[in-house]
DOFI-496932 format. One line per field, with one value per residue (C-alpha): residue number from 1; x, y, z; residue in three letters. Coordinates in nm, 2 decimals, decimal comma. Each point is the difference from the previous one (the first is absolute). Example, Ala and Ser with C-alpha at 12.3 -4.5 7.8 and 13.67 -1.06 7.14 Angstrom:
2
num <- c(1/2)
X <- c(1,23/0,14)
Y <- c(-0,45/0,34)
Z <- c(0,78/-0,07)
residuo <- c(ALA/SER)
***
This chain:
610
num <- c(1/2/3/4/5/6/7/8/9/10/11/12/13/14/15/16/17/18/19/20/21/22/23/24/25/26/27/28/29/30/31/32/33/34/35/36/37/38/39/40/41/42/43/44/45/46/47/48/49/50/51/52/53/54/55/56/57/58/59/60/61/62/63/64/65/66/67/68/69/70/71/72/73/74/75/76/77/78/79/80/81/82/83/84/85/86/87/88/89/90/91/92/93/94/95/96/97/98/99/100/101/102/103/104/105/106/107/108/109/110/111/112/113/114/115/116/117/118/119/120/121/122/123/124/125/126/127/128/129/130/131/132/133/134/135/136/137/138/139/140/141/142/143/144/145/146/147/148/149/150/151/152/153/154/155/156/157/158/159/160/161/162/163/164/165/166/167/168/169/170/171/172/173/174/175/176/177/178/179/180/181/182/183/184/185/186/187/188/189/190/191/192/193/194/195/196/197/198/199/200/201/202/203/204/205/206/207/208/209/210/211/212/213/214/215/216/217/218/219/220/221/222/223/224/225/226/227/228/229/230/231/232/233/234/235/236/237/238/239/240/241/242/243/244/245/246/247/248/249/250/251/252/253/254/255/256/257/258/259/260/261/262/263/264/265/266/267/268/269/270/271/272/273/274/275/276/277/278/279/280/281/282/283/284/285/286/287/288/289/290/291/292/293/294/295/296/297/298/299/300/301/302/303/304/305/306/307/308/309/310/311/312/313/314/315/316/317/318/319/320/321/322/323/324/325/326/327/328/329/330/331/332/333/334/335/336/337/338/339/340/341/342/343/344/345/346/347/348/349/350/351/352/353/354/355/356/357/358/359/360/361/362/363/364/365/366/367/368/369/370/371/372/373/374/375/376/377/378/379/380/381/382/383/384/385/386/387/388/389/390/391/392/393/394/395/396/397/398/399/400/401/402/403/404/405/406/407/408/409/410/411/412/413/414/415/416/417/418/419/420/421/422/423/424/425/426/427/428/429/430/431/432/433/434/435/436/437/438/439/440/441/442/443/444/445/446/447/448/449/450/451/452/453/454/455/456/457/458/459/460/461/462/463/464/465/466/467/468/469/470/471/472/473/474/475/476/477/478/479/480/481/482/483/484/485/486/487/488/489/490/491/492/493/494/495/496/497/498/499/500/501/502/503/504/505/506/507/508/509/510/511/512/513/514/515/516/517/518/519/520/521/522/523/524/525/526/527/528/529/530/531/532/533/534/535/536/537/538/539/540/541/542/543/544/545/546/547/548/549/550/551/552/553/554/555/556/557/558/559/560/561/562/563/564/565/566/567/568/569/570/571/572/573/574/575/576/577/578/579/580/581/582/583/584/585/586/587/588/589/590/591/592/593/594/595/596/597/598/599/600/601/602/603/604/605/606/607/608/609/610)
X <- c(0,00/0,10/-0,15/-0,10/-0,15/-0,01/-0,24/0,03/-0,23/-0,02/0,21/0,17/0,26/-0,08/-0,26/0,02/0,26/-0,07/0,25/-0,09/0,15/0,24/0,31/0,16/0,25/-0,16/0,20/-0,18/0,20/-0,07/0,09/-0,07/-0,36/-0,18/-0,14/0,24/-0,04/-0,38/0,01/0,19/-0,24/-0,30/0,15/0,05/-0,35/-0,14/0,16/-0,06/-0,36/-0,16/0,08/-0,17/0,18/0,00/-0,32/-0,05/0,27/0,00/0,25/0,01/0,19/0,12/0,04/0,35/-0,05/-0,26/-0,11/-0,09/-0,17/-0,21/-0,10/-0,07/-0,19/0,16/0,34/-0,07/-0,21/-0,09/0,03/-0,18/-0,08/-0,10/0,16/0,34/-0,01/-0,09/0,30/0,24/-0,08/0,09/0,30/0,32/0,34/0,24/0,27/-0,09/-0,31/-0,23/-0,27/0,10/0,07/0,35/0,05/0,36/-0,02/0,28/0,07/0,27/0,29/0,10/0,33/0,04/-0,15/-0,01/-0,11/-0,22/0,17/-0,19/0,07/-0,04/-0,36/-0,10/0,16/-0,16/-0,34/0,04/-0,24/0,14/-0,18/-0,22/-0,32/-0,08/-0,31/-0,01/0,11/0,35/0,15/-0,17/0,17/0,29/0,32/0,17/-0,26/0,06/0,37/0,09/-0,25/0,17/0,35/-0,14/-0,15/0,34/0,15/-0,30/0,06/0,37/-0,09/-0,27/0,24/0,26/-0,26/-0,15/0,34/0,07/-0,34/0,06/0,34/-0,13/-0,29/0,23/0,24/-0,29/-0,13/0,35/0,16/0,31/0,08/0,25/-0,06/-0,31/-0,06/-0,20/-0,16/0,07/-0,30/-0,06/0,14/-0,25/0,24/0,24/-0,21/0,03/0,38/-0,02/-0,23/0,23/0,30/-0,19/-0,10/0,32/0,28/0,29/-0,14/-0,14/-0,24/0,13/-0,20/-0,26/0,10/-0,24/0,11/0,04/-0,07/-0,03/0,06/0,37/0,20/0,35/0,13/0,24/0,29/-0,18/-0,05/-0,31/-0,23/-0,35/-0,31/0,03/0,33/-0,17/-0,08/-0,35/-0,07/0,13/-0,20/-0,32/0,05/0,05/-0,31/-0,21/0,12/0,02/-0,36/-0,12/0,23/-0,12/-0,36/0,10/-0,32/-0,18/-0,30/0,04/-0,02/0,32/0,00/0,33/0,03/0,32/0,22/0,30/0,02/0,37/0,10/0,28/-0,13/0,19/-0,16/-0,34/0,06/0,10/-0,31/-0,23/0,16/-0,03/-0,36/-0,10/0,16/-0,20/-0,30/-0,23/-0,28/0,04/-0,09/0,23/-0,10/0,30/-0,06/0,33/0,20/0,30/0,12/0,19/-0,30/-0,21/0,27/0,01/-0,38/-0,11/-0,05/-0,29/-0,14/0,01/-0,28/0,07/-0,25/-0,04/-0,11/-0,36/0,10/0,16/-0,26/-0,32/-0,23/0,03/0,25/0,30/0,19/0,19/0,16/0,35/0,17/0,24/-0,27/-0,07/0,32/0,06/-0,34/0,06/0,12/-0,34/-0,18/-0,06/0,04/0,18/0,22/0,10/0,29/0,22/0,28/0,23/-0,15/-0,35/-0,19/-0,18/0,18/0,25/0,35/0,24/0,37/0,19/0,36/0,13/-0,08/-0,30/0,09/0,10/-0,17/-0,11/-0,22/-0,13/-0,09/-0,18/-0,18/-0,12/-0,11/-0,18/-0,18/-0,09/-0,13/-0,19/0,19/0,03/0,37/0,27/0,33/0,31/0,35/0,27/0,33/0,18/-0,10/0,20/-0,24/-0,29/0,16/0,06/-0,35/-0,15/0,19/-0,14/-0,34/-0,19/0,18/-0,07/-0,37/-0,04/0,18/-0,22/-0,34/-0,26/0,22/0,04/0,36/0,13/0,33/0,09/0,35/0,17/0,12/0,34/0,29/-0,21/-0,05/-0,32/0,14/0,03/-0,35/-0,15/0,21/-0,10/-0,37/-0,02/0,17/-0,22/-0,32/-0,08/0,03/0,30/-0,09/0,24/-0,02/0,01/0,28/0,35/-0,12/-0,34/0,10/0,00/-0,38/-0,02/0,24/-0,29/0,05/-0,37/-0,05/0,31/-0,12/-0,32/0,18/0,28/-0,27/-0,15/0,34/0,10/-0,28/0,23/0,23/-0,23/0,20/-0,11/-0,02/0,28/0,22/-0,05/0,07/0,33/0,10/-0,07/0,23/0,27/-0,02/0,00/0,32/0,20/-0,07/0,03/0,33/-0,09/-0,33/0,18/0,23/-0,31/-0,16/0,32/0,08/-0,35/0,03/0,33/-0,13/-0,31/0,20/0,26/-0,26/-0,11/0,32/-0,07/0,29/-0,20/0,24/-0,07/0,09/-0,24/0,07/-0,07/0,03/0,33/0,14/0,32/0,08/0,24/-0,27/-0,25/0,27/0,11/-0,35/-0,07/0,33/-0,06/-0,35/0,14/0,26/-0,27/-0,21/0,30/0,09/-0,35/0,04/0,33/-0,19/-0,31/0,21/0,28/0,11/-0,15/-0,34/0,00/0,09/-0,28/-0,25/0,13/-0,04/-0,35/-0,12/0,17/-0,16/-0,33/0,00/0,12/-0,26/-0,28/0,07/0,11/-0,33/-0,12/-0,11/-0,18/-0,18/0,31/0,21/-0,25/0,04/0,38/0,17/0,09/-0,32/0,08/0,28/-0,19/-0,31/0,22/0,17/-0,33/-0,14/0,31/-0,04/-0,37/0,04/0,36/-0,09/-0,23/-0,04/-0,30/-0,13/-0,07/-0,14/-0,25/-0,11/-0,07/-0,18/-0,23/-0,07/-0,33/0,10/-0,01/0,37/0,09/-0,24/0,14/0,36/-0,08/-0,22/0,28/0,02/-0,38/-0,01/0,25/-0,21/-0,32/0,16/0,04)
Y <- c(0,00/0,36/0,33/0,18/0,31/0,14/0,30/0,13/0,28/0,17/-0,26/0,15/0,26/-0,08/0,21/-0,17/-0,24/-0,17/-0,25/-0,14/-0,25/-0,13/-0,19/-0,29/0,22/0,31/0,26/0,25/0,30/0,34/0,21/-0,10/0,06/-0,03/-0,35/-0,25/-0,22/0,03/-0,12/-0,30/-0,05/0,02/-0,29/-0,20/0,09/-0,17/-0,33/0,00/0,09/-0,26/0,19/0,32/0,32/0,29/0,20/0,22/-0,19/-0,26/-0,24/-0,20/-0,33/-0,20/-0,38/-0,12/-0,38/-0,25/-0,08/0,37/0,03/-0,31/0,10/0,36/-0,08/0,30/0,14/0,31/0,06/0,31/-0,05/-0,09/-0,33/-0,32/-0,23/0,18/-0,04/-0,37/-0,07/0,24/-0,13/-0,36/-0,14/0,00/-0,15/0,20/-0,08/0,06/0,20/0,16/0,26/0,17/0,34/0,01/0,30/0,11/0,27/0,24/-0,16/-0,23/0,06/-0,35/-0,02/-0,37/-0,34/-0,31/-0,32/-0,25/-0,34/-0,33/-0,36/-0,27/-0,08/0,36/0,05/-0,32/0,14/0,32/0,05/0,05/0,33/0,15/0,18/0,35/0,21/0,33/0,20/-0,16/0,23/0,31/-0,04/0,23/-0,12/-0,02/-0,26/-0,20/0,01/-0,24/-0,24/0,06/-0,08/-0,30/-0,12/0,02/-0,22/-0,24/-0,02/-0,10/-0,24/-0,17/-0,03/-0,18/-0,22/-0,08/-0,10/-0,21/-0,18/-0,07/-0,15/-0,20/-0,14/-0,11/-0,16/-0,19/-0,13/-0,13/-0,14/-0,12/0,35/0,23/0,29/0,16/0,27/0,29/0,24/0,37/0,19/0,37/0,21/0,29/0,20/0,04/0,27/0,20/-0,02/0,12/0,29/0,10/0,01/0,21/0,25/0,03/-0,10/-0,06/-0,14/-0,36/-0,20/-0,30/-0,32/-0,07/-0,32/-0,23/0,14/0,37/0,25/0,30/0,13/0,04/0,15/0,04/0,36/0,14/-0,16/-0,34/0,03/-0,18/0,25/0,00/0,17/0,26/0,12/0,13/0,37/0,12/0,05/-0,34/-0,17/0,18/-0,09/-0,37/0,00/0,16/-0,22/-0,33/0,06/0,03/-0,28/-0,25/0,05/0,00/0,17/0,00/0,21/0,20/0,36/0,09/0,33/0,13/0,30/0,20/-0,26/0,23/0,02/0,00/-0,09/0,13/0,10/-0,29/-0,24/0,15/-0,06/-0,36/-0,06/0,12/-0,23/-0,30/0,07/0,01/-0,34/-0,19/-0,19/0,08/0,23/0,19/0,37/0,21/0,32/0,19/0,30/0,19/0,32/-0,15/0,21/-0,31/-0,23/0,27/0,08/-0,36/-0,05/0,25/-0,28/-0,13/0,33/0,18/0,16/0,32/0,09/0,37/0,18/0,09/0,36/0,03/-0,20/0,14/-0,22/-0,31/-0,28/0,04/-0,26/0,07/-0,26/0,07/-0,22/0,02/0,14/0,32/0,08/0,29/0,15/-0,03/0,36/0,11/-0,15/0,26/-0,06/-0,33/-0,05/-0,36/-0,03/-0,30/0,01/0,28/0,03/0,10/-0,09/0,29/0,23/0,26/-0,05/0,29/-0,08/0,27/0,06/-0,11/-0,28/-0,09/0,27/0,27/0,33/-0,06/-0,30/0,16/0,32/-0,15/-0,25/0,28/0,22/-0,30/-0,08/0,36/0,05/-0,33/-0,12/-0,38/-0,06/-0,24/0,16/-0,22/0,11/-0,09/0,13/0,24/0,21/-0,23/-0,29/0,23/0,10/-0,36/-0,11/0,28/-0,12/-0,35/0,11/-0,19/-0,32/0,04/0,08/-0,33/-0,19/0,12/-0,05/0,27/0,23/0,37/0,09/0,35/0,14/0,34/0,13/0,32/0,25/0,01/0,06/-0,06/0,23/0,09/-0,20/-0,31/0,05/0,01/-0,30/-0,22/0,11/-0,09/-0,34/-0,10/0,10/0,25/-0,27/0,17/0,32/0,27/0,22/0,36/0,04/-0,12/-0,22/-0,08/0,21/0,31/-0,04/0,14/0,29/0,25/0,29/0,05/-0,37/-0,01/0,30/-0,18/-0,31/0,19/0,17/-0,34/-0,13/0,30/0,26/0,20/0,08/0,12/0,04/0,21/-0,12/0,24/-0,12/-0,37/0,10/0,16/-0,31/-0,22/0,22/-0,02/-0,38/-0,01/0,21/-0,25/-0,27/0,19/-0,16/-0,36/0,04/0,13/-0,31/-0,23/0,17/-0,01/-0,36/-0,10/0,17/-0,17/-0,34/0,04/0,08/-0,26/-0,26/0,03/-0,14/-0,16/-0,19/-0,13/0,00/0,27/-0,25/-0,28/-0,34/-0,28/-0,39/0,04/0,25/-0,13/0,02/0,28/0,20/-0,03/0,10/0,29/0,12/0,00/0,17/0,27/0,07/0,01/0,25/0,22/-0,02/0,06/0,30/0,13/-0,06/0,18/0,30/-0,04/-0,07/0,24/0,21/0,31/-0,16/-0,15/0,34/0,15/-0,24/0,06/0,38/-0,06/-0,19/0,22/0,31/-0,18/-0,09/0,34/0,17/-0,21/0,15/0,35/0,16/-0,22/-0,36/-0,08/-0,29/-0,05/-0,04/-0,25/-0,20/0,00/-0,01/-0,31/-0,01/-0,30/0,20/0,32/-0,16/-0,17/0,32/0,18/-0,27/0,04/0,38/-0,01/-0,28/-0,03/-0,22/-0,26/-0,17/0,11/-0,13/0,32/-0,19/-0,20/0,31/0,18/-0,30/-0,03/0,38/0,11/0,36/0,14/0,08/-0,37/-0,14/0,23/-0,12/-0,37/0,06/-0,10/-0,34/-0,04/0,09/-0,28/-0,26/0,12/-0,01/-0,38)
Z <- c(0,00/-0,04/0,08/-0,32/0,16/0,35/0,08/0,35/0,12/0,34/0,18/0,30/-0,12/-0,37/-0,18/-0,34/-0,15/-0,33/-0,13/-0,34/-0,25/0,26/-0,11/0,17/0,17/0,16/0,19/0,22/0,11/0,16/0,30/0,36/0,11/-0,34/0,06/-0,16/0,31/-0,02/-0,36/0,12/0,28/-0,24/-0,21/0,32/0,11/-0,31/0,06/0,37/-0,01/-0,22/-0,32/0,11/-0,10/0,26/0,00/-0,30/-0,19/-0,28/-0,15/-0,33/0,00/-0,30/0,00/-0,08/0,01/-0,10/0,35/0,07/-0,34/0,07/0,36/-0,09/-0,31/-0,17/-0,10/0,20/0,32/0,20/0,38/0,22/-0,17/0,18/-0,25/0,05/0,38/-0,01/-0,22/0,18/0,35/-0,08/0,18/-0,21/0,01/0,21/-0,25/-0,37/0,09/-0,26/-0,02/0,32/0,15/0,14/0,23/0,07/0,27/0,09/0,34/-0,13/0,24/0,13/0,18/0,05/-0,11/0,21/-0,17/0,19/0,04/-0,05/0,07/-0,27/0,08/-0,01/-0,34/-0,13/0,10/-0,20/-0,29/-0,35/-0,04/0,26/-0,09/0,14/-0,01/-0,18/0,31/0,00/-0,27/0,16/0,34/0,10/-0,16/0,34/0,10/-0,31/-0,02/0,28/-0,16/-0,34/0,14/0,18/-0,32/-0,17/0,27/-0,04/-0,37/0,05/0,29/-0,21/-0,29/0,22/0,17/-0,34/-0,14/0,31/-0,03/-0,37/0,07/0,29/-0,20/-0,28/0,24/0,17/-0,33/-0,09/0,31/-0,19/-0,13/0,18/-0,23/-0,15/-0,26/0,13/-0,25/0,04/0,14/-0,05/0,28/0,03/0,22/-0,29/-0,16/0,32/-0,02/-0,36/0,09/0,29/-0,24/-0,26/0,26/0,22/-0,24/0,07/0,32/-0,03/0,21/0,18/-0,06/0,26/0,20/0,18/0,33/-0,10/0,27/-0,23/-0,35/-0,06/-0,29/-0,12/-0,03/-0,26/0,19/0,01/0,37/0,13/0,17/0,16/-0,14/0,28/-0,14/-0,31/-0,02/0,08/-0,37/-0,10/0,27/-0,12/-0,36/0,09/0,23/-0,28/-0,29/0,20/0,11/-0,36/-0,14/0,26/-0,10/-0,37/-0,09/-0,33/-0,10/0,32/0,10/0,20/0,20/0,12/0,23/-0,03/-0,16/0,01/0,38/0,10/-0,35/-0,21/-0,35/-0,16/0,24/-0,08/-0,37/0,06/0,22/-0,27/-0,26/0,24/0,09/-0,37/-0,05/0,28/-0,10/-0,29/-0,09/0,32/0,05/0,22/0,18/0,14/0,22/0,00/0,03/-0,18/-0,29/-0,12/0,00/-0,17/-0,25/-0,11/-0,02/-0,27/-0,25/0,21/0,13/0,32/0,19/0,20/0,27/0,04/0,32/0,03/0,08/-0,35/-0,20/0,14/-0,22/-0,22/0,00/0,24/-0,20/-0,32/-0,21/-0,13/-0,25/-0,29/-0,22/0,19/0,19/-0,23/0,09/0,38/0,03/-0,13/0,30/0,27/0,37/-0,03/0,29/0,06/0,24/-0,06/0,25/-0,12/-0,35/-0,07/-0,32/-0,14/0,24/-0,10/0,13/0,05/0,03/0,18/0,10/0,34/0,24/0,22/0,25/-0,26/-0,02/-0,36/0,09/0,32/-0,17/-0,30/0,22/0,23/-0,29/-0,17/0,33/0,07/-0,35/0,01/-0,31/-0,03/-0,07/0,12/0,06/-0,04/0,08/-0,26/0,15/-0,22/-0,31/-0,23/0,08/-0,08/-0,33/-0,10/0,10/-0,21/-0,31/0,03/0,12/-0,28/0,09/0,37/-0,08/-0,19/0,28/0,28/-0,16/0,04/0,20/-0,10/0,06/0,06/0,12/0,15/0,07/0,12/-0,25/0,17/-0,24/-0,30/-0,30/-0,19/-0,29/0,21/0,14/-0,35/-0,10/0,29/-0,01/-0,37/0,03/0,29/-0,18/0,28/0,27/0,16/0,18/0,12/0,30/-0,10/0,27/0,07/0,29/0,14/0,30/-0,22/-0,01/0,36/-0,05/-0,02/0,25/0,05/0,09/0,21/0,19/0,09/0,12/0,19/0,20/0,10/0,10/0,21/0,05/0,23/-0,29/-0,28/-0,33/-0,30/-0,35/-0,10/0,28/-0,11/-0,36/0,10/0,21/-0,31/-0,21/0,27/0,00/-0,38/-0,03/0,19/-0,27/-0,33/-0,10/0,10/-0,19/-0,31/0,01/0,01/-0,31/-0,21/0,09/-0,10/-0,34/-0,07/0,11/-0,22/-0,32/0,07/0,05/-0,36/-0,15/-0,34/-0,16/-0,30/-0,30/-0,27/-0,28/-0,09/0,15/-0,25/0,02/-0,18/0,26/0,17/0,37/-0,08/-0,19/0,30/0,25/-0,20/-0,06/0,38/0,07/-0,26/0,14/0,35/-0,10/-0,15/0,32/0,23/-0,21/0,06/0,37/0,00/-0,12/0,22/0,30/-0,06/0,29/-0,16/-0,04/0,35/0,14/-0,20/0,16/0,35/-0,06/-0,14/0,30/0,26/-0,17/-0,01/0,36/0,12/-0,22/0,16/0,34/-0,10/0,07/0,29/0,02/-0,33/-0,17/-0,21/0,31/0,14/-0,32/-0,04/0,34/0,21/0,19/0,23/0,17/0,02/0,16/0,25/0,09/0,03/0,24/0,22/0,00/0,09/0,26/0,12/0,30/-0,15/-0,34/-0,20/-0,33/-0,20/-0,30/0,20/0,18/-0,33/-0,15/0,30/0,03/-0,13/-0,08/-0,35/0,02/0,07/-0,25/-0,27/0,09/-0,06/-0,31/-0,25/0,17/0,01/-0,37/-0,08/0,19/-0,16/-0,35/0,03)
residuo <- c(UNK/UNK/UNK/UNK/UNK/UNK/UNK/UNK/UNK/UNK/UNK/UNK/UNK/UNK/UNK/UNK/UNK/UNK/UNK/UNK/UNK/UNK/UNK/UNK/UNK/UNK/UNK/UNK/UNK/UNK/UNK/UNK/UNK/UNK/UNK/UNK/UNK/UNK/UNK/UNK/UNK/UNK/UNK/UNK/UNK/UNK/UNK/UNK/UNK/UNK/UNK/UNK/UNK/UNK/UNK/UNK/UNK/UNK/UNK/UNK/UNK/UNK/UNK/UNK/UNK/UNK/UNK/UNK/UNK/UNK/UNK/UNK/UNK/UNK/UNK/UNK/UNK/UNK/UNK/UNK/UNK/UNK/UNK/UNK/UNK/UNK/UNK/UNK/UNK/UNK/UNK/UNK/UNK/UNK/UNK/UNK/UNK/UNK/UNK/UNK/UNK/UNK/UNK/UNK/UNK/UNK/UNK/UNK/UNK/UNK/UNK/UNK/UNK/UNK/UNK/UNK/UNK/UNK/UNK/UNK/UNK/UNK/UNK/UNK/UNK/UNK/UNK/UNK/UNK/UNK/UNK/UNK/UNK/UNK/UNK/UNK/UNK/UNK/UNK/UNK/UNK/UNK/UNK/UNK/UNK/UNK/UNK/UNK/UNK/UNK/UNK/UNK/UNK/UNK/UNK/UNK/UNK/UNK/UNK/UNK/UNK/UNK/UNK/UNK/UNK/UNK/UNK/UNK/UNK/UNK/UNK/UNK/UNK/UNK/UNK/UNK/UNK/UNK/UNK/UNK/UNK/UNK/UNK/UNK/UNK/UNK/UNK/UNK/UNK/UNK/UNK/UNK/UNK/UNK/UNK/UNK/UNK/UNK/UNK/UNK/UNK/UNK/UNK/UNK/UNK/UNK/UNK/UNK/UNK/UNK/UNK/UNK/UNK/UNK/UNK/UNK/UNK/UNK/UNK/UNK/UNK/UNK/UNK/UNK/UNK/UNK/UNK/UNK/UNK/UNK/UNK/UNK/UNK/UNK/UNK/UNK/UNK/UNK/UNK/UNK/UNK/UNK/UNK/UNK/UNK/UNK/UNK/UNK/UNK/UNK/UNK/UNK/UNK/UNK/UNK/UNK/UNK/UNK/UNK/UNK/UNK/UNK/UNK/UNK/UNK/UNK/UNK/UNK/UNK/UNK/UNK/UNK/UNK/UNK/UNK/UNK/UNK/UNK/UNK/UNK/UNK/UNK/UNK/UNK/UNK/UNK/UNK/UNK/UNK/UNK/UNK/UNK/UNK/UNK/UNK/UNK/UNK/UNK/UNK/UNK/UNK/UNK/UNK/UNK/UNK/UNK/UNK/UNK/UNK/UNK/UNK/UNK/UNK/UNK/UNK/UNK/UNK/UNK/UNK/UNK/UNK/UNK/UNK/UNK/UNK/UNK/UNK/UNK/UNK/UNK/UNK/UNK/UNK/UNK/UNK/UNK/UNK/UNK/UNK/UNK/UNK/UNK/UNK/UNK/UNK/UNK/UNK/UNK/UNK/UNK/UNK/UNK/UNK/UNK/UNK/UNK/UNK/UNK/UNK/UNK/UNK/UNK/UNK/UNK/UNK/UNK/UNK/UNK/UNK/UNK/UNK/UNK/UNK/UNK/UNK/UNK/UNK/UNK/UNK/UNK/UNK/UNK/UNK/UNK/UNK/UNK/UNK/UNK/UNK/UNK/UNK/UNK/UNK/UNK/UNK/UNK/UNK/UNK/UNK/UNK/UNK/UNK/UNK/UNK/UNK/UNK/UNK/UNK/UNK/UNK/UNK/UNK/UNK/UNK/UNK/UNK/UNK/UNK/UNK/UNK/UNK/UNK/UNK/UNK/UNK/UNK/UNK/UNK/UNK/UNK/UNK/UNK/UNK/UNK/UNK/UNK/UNK/UNK/UNK/UNK/UNK/UNK/UNK/UNK/UNK/UNK/UNK/UNK/UNK/UNK/UNK/UNK/UNK/UNK/UNK/UNK/UNK/UNK/UNK/UNK/UNK/UNK/UNK/UNK/UNK/UNK/UNK/UNK/UNK/UNK/UNK/UNK/UNK/UNK/UNK/UNK/UNK/UNK/UNK/UNK/UNK/UNK/UNK/UNK/UNK/UNK/UNK/UNK/UNK/UNK/UNK/UNK/UNK/UNK/UNK/UNK/UNK/UNK/UNK/UNK/UNK/UNK/UNK/UNK/UNK/UNK/UNK/UNK/UNK/UNK/UNK/UNK/UNK/UNK/UNK/UNK/UNK/UNK/UNK/UNK/UNK/UNK/UNK/UNK/UNK/UNK/UNK/UNK/UNK/UNK/UNK/UNK/UNK/UNK/UNK/UNK/UNK/UNK/UNK/UNK/UNK/UNK/UNK/UNK/UNK/UNK/UNK/UNK/UNK/UNK/UNK/UNK/UNK/UNK/UNK/UNK/UNK/UNK/UNK/UNK/UNK/UNK/UNK/UNK/UNK/UNK/UNK/UNK/UNK/UNK/UNK/UNK/UNK/UNK/UNK/UNK/UNK/UNK/UNK/UNK/UNK/UNK/UNK/UNK/UNK/UNK/UNK/UNK/UNK/UNK/UNK/UNK/UNK/UNK/UNK/UNK/UNK/UNK/UNK/UNK/UNK/UNK/UNK/UNK/UNK/UNK/UNK/UNK/UNK/UNK)
***
């Protein structure tokens, strides 16, 4: 059986979720609190309540085997349906089950396993394959797992006892024989060893012995270790996969809550591959935040559940697959948090680290302006530049994500700004200032904040402007150096040694080498002119004159743009509050005055533009 359609209405936190034309591998994603767990609960509700969907909801099932088709009397049924429940509620084999719901909840943390030991008579009394009612596969996985491991030991014990019985019977029937030929029997525990190896390679599972006390494995150094020595993620993936493998389900609905818990992305990827290989004609529902699982499931389709507050009417679920990824950016209000990445959410990569001013400032402004944006630090401006140049590739690699980058304007020319903006397709944004700290170098805003910090020492706007000029004068030469170095680095970085002469199939090594050398000589000659002492001196004079002019008639917008703002803001903070550290930027962002709002407007404009 498989679920073709699930229509949930007014079920706890869910207003309306309609999932149609469901595939055999369904991924449900979305931020916390939107109702992913309630969708899972609604599926479980169906199979735990005599085939009755939650109130106001409906479900369409499809038959996937002849038994279902015969008992239902139709290839599709809408629940509730009495013929469905009479078939579903029948007792089934615990091993090689069929037409079941298998529920894998998120409580899978099991530290140790202790096998139950049996004597010969107890092993002899074991049934070949026990039957269980429909509630077995819906139990908590923790409650099932000891039983699962016990069953593994039973299988090995039954195999040994069976071989012993066969040998004994043959010896009894031929009293003159001292040797008998025993036919090999299938060891059902081998498939668990194989699965363990696929998931945790290079670790390998040790064979289960008749008197095993727990699951054991060999690590990378071939040292024998216990199940409890595995990492939490490794234990969880074994618990989850062994549970399904033991039941070896066919034609079943398998619901897995947060399969990525404690898992490295590579382990998540292996797990998905293994799950798809177990049994036949099963339908999987994975409820996840994992960007890795989602990124590898677009071929089957992913449903994102949107918050009710953002989708005020209609279906909260939206299906995203390879056919409509390109249209995702057209969907408003789609915010599906998946760990660090968010499908349908804009990501802004900024300079610095998690604790840098860039991230904190942009995050604060986005929050204050109620703009939905994820801010991700990317260390230095070189990383930002490189990311901008491969933006299209990145965009394809992180499906459905809108990527943007912003960097300071420090030591960069207008020519460079145009060049990078063009190459990035507008994805790379530049601050209109040398540093993000320059944003806050507005005397009117600083005057408001300085009064808050120390009302006993009111400072005028003119006094603050003069202080900024005083700080700026101390750094003119160092700032000039930064600008000229940047210009040289920009020009030198465009070195092209492509030969001026044509290179043909008949060209010799000497021809190619000479062509490169001749073009290099031409480029170097050009550099000799561009980087001559006279030209460098001219650029130094230009920048020094520009910086001095910017403060010649008081603190100006041009000075705010060009000077080394990080240093100036730090000096200002120490001047206003010499005895305690204050965060001027944070104070201005949080201040509701027109002066402070005007100061941060350039940053708000950048965020609103993306």
